[in-house]
N, C-alpha and C positions, 0 to 999 in steps of 0.2 A: 264170815259166812259166805259161802259160794252160792251164787244164783245162776241158774241155767236158762238159756234161751234157745229154743229150737222151733222153727216156724212161727216165730213171734217177733217180727221186726219192730213193731211199735213198742213192745215191752223192753226190748234191747236198747232202742234209741232212748227211751225214757230213763232207763237205768244209767246209761252212759251220760246223759245230760245231768242227772241228779248226783253222779259220782265222777266229776271231772278229773279227780286225782286217782281214780280206780284203775284196775288192770283187767285184761281180758285174755283168756286162753282160747286159741283157735286151733282145732285139730285138722291137720291136712296130711293125708297119706300115712296115717298112723302115728305121726309125731305131733307134738304140740308146739305152737309158737306163742310167745308172750308179747302182748301189746299194751299200750296205754289206752284207757277207755276213750279218749278223744282222738284216736288215730285217724287222721283225716283221709288217708289213702283208701280206707274201706268205703268211704262215701263217694269216692271218685269213680266208682264202677257204674254209676248211673242209676236212675230211678227204677229201672226194670230189674235190677239185681236184687235177689233175696239175701239180705244180710245174715239171716239165721237159717239158711238151708242146711248149713253145717252148724252143729251146736256150738254156742259160745258159752264159756264158763266165766263168770265175772265175780270180782271180789275187790274190796278196798285194800286187802293185804296182798302184796306181791308174793310174800313168803308162803301164804296159804295156797296160792296157785302153783308155785314151784313144788311144794310138797305134794300136791295132788298129782302133778305130772310125774313126779318120781314114783309115787305109789302105783300109778296106772301104766307107766311105760318103762320104769326102771331108770329113767334119766330126766334131767332137768329140761325144761322147754328151751327152744331156741329163742333168743331175744330178737325182736324185730330190729333191723338195722335202720329203719326209717324213723320210728318213734322212740327208740332207745329206752325201753322201760327199766 
């Protein structure tokens, strides 16, 4: 099941902590990137940064998010080179 977080940093952080083995799709410039739910570099942006100003799509299943990306963009998401999902 995919959960969406937009303008809900607290909900996103809670989901991430409750699903440490989960995955996150982040949309940037029309393309999706795929991350692990505990990707530390997102938290390195500082406390003033809004984590969910851009919608985050979260799921326990990597395949579910890859399928979503293919359905909505016609291609698989780019895998993050830092967290290697």
